[in-house]
N, C-alpha and C positions, 0 to 999 in steps of 0.2 A: 502347439498348446494354447491358450488362450489363458487370458486371466484380467480379470477386476479392475476397471480400474479404479486408479488411487488419489490420492491428494493434488499430484502437479496435474497428474490426465484433466482432475477433473477440475481442478483452475487456470489453464488453459483455456479450459474448452468458455469455461466462464472470463475470462480475458474478448476469447474471439464475442461474448455477448456485447461487452460493454464495447469493439471496434464497428459492430455491427449495430447496434442500439434495437437488442434485442433484449429490454427487462422481461419479459416473458417464462422465457429458455430460459434465463437466469437466477429468476429464483426456486425453476425446476433444476437445474443445476445447485443450486447449493441445498437446495434438499440434500442432494447426494451428501454435499460435503458434514453436512450437520447427522449425517449417516454414520458413515465415520468418525465423529466426532474430533472432526480439526479443531483445533488451537491454533492456526495457522491463521494467524490477526491479517492477512493475507489480502485472504478472498474475504475476511471477512467486512476488509473496510473496501475493495473493490466493486464489493454486489455497495458497499452504505453508496457510493463515486455512482458505483450506474443512475442511482436510484433519484441521487442529487443533480444528474443531468436532467434523468426527462423529471426533475418538480417532482418526484412523490413524498413532500419530506414528515407522510409518518411512515411511511417505511423505511425513510436514514432514521432517522429516532426509534423507530423497529429493532434495526441492523442493530447498530450500537448500543441498545441498553438491554440486547441481548447479549453483546460479549459484556458487557460491564458485569453481566446476570454470573457470564460465563467462568470470571475473569481473565477476559482475554487483553493483552496492549495490544496498542501499536507503539513500537518505540520510536523517539522522529531516526529519519533521515542523517546515514553520516560518511564523505568523507576521507582516505586517510591519504595522505601525499609527506614525504620524504623528502627534504632536500638538504642536503649535503650534510647529508647521512645520518641526518634530525628527521624524526617525524611527530607527522602533525596532524591532529584529527579534527576533523570540520560537522557540530551538530542543525539541522536545523535552525536557522532563524536562532543559534548563540552568539552572543556579540564577545565571548571571553576572553579571542585570543589578541592577546596584546599591543601584537601587528598589522589589529583589523582592521582601519583606518589607511593603511596603505596596502594591505590585498584589496580591498571593496576598490577604490579607486584604481587601479592599477584592471581592478578584471572589467572596469566604468573603461576603460581606455581598451581590451580586446574584446569589446565587445561592440565596438565601432566601424 
């Protein structure tokens, strides 16, 4: 029995479009995602990034406006690390951790 593709399948195909630089197919795939009424911010951001890589700034604005009109928000990426039984969460761009300077110093050493 064949099942119609869901958001995950269309999202994987959209990701493949980014890898292969296929802007036109990405728009077609995104239209299928819109039909599914996907609220997944990832597909909107992915299409916006595909457009940005190809310097299609009007299309970037159109996708971002569509997100805003639909109330879809991208939440910042985060990492959670447990050290000595204590959990620490880090958000992208967040510098509020009390040991932020130590962390960045050690990270810079690690990257060398």
